[in-house]
N, C-alpha and C positions, 0 to 999 in steps of 0.2 A: 516646640518640644525640645527638650535638652538632649545633648549627646548621649548622656547616660541612659535616658529613656529609649532613644533610638537603638543603642547597643542591645538592650534587653529585648526590644521588639523584634530585632533581627534574629536573635537566638530563638525566640518564641516561634518565629516563622520557620526556621530550620526544623524545629521539633514538630511542627504541624505538617511539613512537607515530607519528612524523612522517617522511615521506620526505625525504631530502636531494636537492634539485634543484640540479644544477650548471649554472648559467647563464653562467659564465665559466670554461671549461675551461683547463687548463694550456696555455700557449702563446698564449692569446687576448689581445686588447688591450682596455683599459678603454674603455667606450663614449664617455666625454667627453674623457679624456686619453689620446690614442692612443699617446703615447710609453711608457705603462705596459703592460708585458707580464707577465701572470700566470705565475709559475713553479710554482704549485700550483693545483689545482682550487678554485674558489670558488663558493659558491652560498648556498642558504637552506633552512630547514626549511619545507616546505609546511604550510599551515594554521596558521601561527604569525604573530605580529606583534611588531615591535620598535618602538623609539622613533620611527623614521622612517616607520612605517605599513606597512612591507614585512615580509617574513618574517625570522626571526632568521637572521643571517648565519652561514655555516659555512665554515671553511677545512678542506679534506680533504687530509691528508698521505699519505705512502707507506707508513706502518707498517701491515702487514697486520692487526694486532689491532683497528684502528679504534676505539681507546678514547678517551674524552673525558677528558683529564687537564690541560687548561688552557683558559682563556678569555683573550681580549684585550679590554681596555677602551679605547675610542678616544674622542677629542675632536676634532671637526671645526669649527673656527671659521668656515669658509666657509659651512657648512650650519647652524651654530649648534646642533649636537646632540652628544650623547654616546651611545655604544652599547656593548653587550657582544657579542662575536662568539665562537662556539665553535671550538675547535681540536680536530679529530677525527683521530686517527691521525697526528699530526705528530711527527716526530723532533725532537731538540734543535736541529739545524741548521735545520729548517723553521720552528720557532718563532722562532728568531733572524731568519730572513728576513722572516717576517710582521711582527715588531716593527719591523724596519728599514723595511719597506714603508710603514708609517704614519708613522714618525718622520722620514722623509726630507723630507716636505712641510712647508713653513714654517707652514701653517695647521692642521696636524694633530699630534696626539700620541697615544701609546699605551703601555700597560703590560700585560705578561703576568701573569696570576694563575694560579699552579700549584695543582693539586689537593692 
């Protein structure tokens, strides 16, 4: 098994073990930047931790299969951090929206990594 396959299997295992908590449902506003309205559900994996000390972030799309087939790596110069966020059940259009979501802000950048 390749390193690439092992990486994705480990992420699949996290998704199986941990509940996805949606704390910013579709249509809600960002807590600090009220002009930002989420077009998809956004949350985290309960019982996990990411670079920022919070749970691993998850974007939840509309595809009923709810498969993990991409992650998005982000850089936030304002916070001085970089993170990987899971994209679960996201269509191609939803992945494009998420990438634009991060790249529209002058102090942020993002890149989608496909499975």
